[in-house]
C-alpha positions, 0 to 999 in steps of 0.5 A, spaced: 414 477 442 417 473 436 424 476 433 423 480 427 416 482 429 418 490 431 419 488 438 425 493 438 422 498 435 417 498 439 421 498 446 424 504 443 418 508 442 415 506 449 422 509 452 421 516 448 415 517 453 417 522 459 414 517 464 416 511 462 423 508 462 424 502 457 430 497 456 431 491 452 434 484 455 438 487 460 435 484 467 431 479 463 429 476 470 424 470 466 430 468 463 436 469 468 433 469 475 426 467 476 426 460 479 433 458 479 435 461 486 430 457 490 428 458 495 429 465 494 427 466 501 434 464 504 439 470 504 444 466 501 440 465 495 438 472 494 445 474 495 447 469 490 442 471 485 443 479 486 451 478 485 450 473 479 446 479 476 450 484 477 456 481 474 452 480 468 450 486 468 457 489 469 460 485 463 455 485 458 452 493 459 457 496 464 451 496 469 452 496 476 447 495 482 448 496 490 447 488 491 447 490 499 442 495 499 437 491 495 438 486 500 437 490 506 430 493 502 428 486 502 429 485 508 426 491 511 420 490 508 420 482 508 419 482 500 422 475 499 420 474 492 422 474 485 417 479 483 420 484 488 427 483 487 426 484 479 422 490 481 428 493 486 433 492 480 429 495 475 427 501 479 435 502 481 437 502 474 431 506 470 427 510 475 430 517 475 428 524 474 421 524 470 421 516 469 416 513 474 415 507 470 419 501 467 419 496 462 423 491 459 423 487 452 423 479 454 423 476 447 420 469 446 417 469 453 409 470 452 408 463 455 410 466 461 406 472 461 401 469 467 407 467 471 410 474 471 403 477 472 403 473 478 409 476 481 408 482 479 400 484 481 401 491 479 405 489 472 402 489 465 404 486 459 404 488 451 404 482 447 407 485 439 404 480 433 406 480 426 404 477 420 408 470 420 410 471 412 413 478 414 417 475 420 419 469 416 421 474 410 425 479 415 428 473 419 431 470 413 435 476 411 437 477 418 439 470 420 446 467 419 444 460 419 442 457 412 436 455 409 431 451 412 433 454 419 429 460 418 422 456 417 423 455 425 420 462 426 413 460 423 413 455 429 414 461 433 410 466 430 404 460 430 405 459 438 405 467 439 399 468 435 396 462 439 398 465 446 396 472 444 388 469 443 388 466 449 391 472 453 386 476 450 380 472 452 382 471 459 387 477 461 385 482 457 385 487 463 392 486 464 395 484 457 395 489 451 396 485 444 399 490 439 399 488 431 406 491 428 402 493 422 397 497 426 403 501 429 406 502 423 400 504 419 396 508 424 401 510 429 399 515 433 392 512 434 395 505 436 400 509 441 394 513 444 390 506 446 396 503 448 398 509 453 390 509 456 391 501 457 397 503 461 394 509 465 399 514 463 397 520 459 399 520 451 405 524 449 406 527 442 413 525 443 412 518 441 410 520 434 413 516 429 417 522 426 422 523 432 425 516 429 431 516 424 
């Protein structure tokens, strides 16, 4: 979704679910990996992609992935594609104990949803939208840039809304459109519908009252 659209709150909400591990920006494959190490089928390109990713994760988030282990898994299963690599990294980092599914917030990437679904056939996307006036008001107070820089949020909001309509028409089985206003005003019902779409059982731990 657009910045200031409630995507961070929404990510924390998803992460509350006992079977879902949700993170923000960390691996961010669509921005930092996908298409930048072609052909990814070559071992040296795959290794460079993983080494670069691991270095960024270590420096920014104190996280670490076993590069050699992932390479061996890819070679063993002959899964040389960006989707499998992304899944391998996220699985190593976030699938633990009761957590069976991973999710990651990727801001401003709604145009890449068809590409993501193409490389992640079992994947699903959640596109959160918010009234552009609210986005603008929030961003104006949040941004360090002087007016009229904040007005750029209107164009991003317009593009986000336009593509949410397109995705709802053609990818409704894979893309769930969530209105931030619904999430706040009718939290429980919205969360239940979302869990149904994701094919996971609703948990009352996702209740709004668990947040401070």
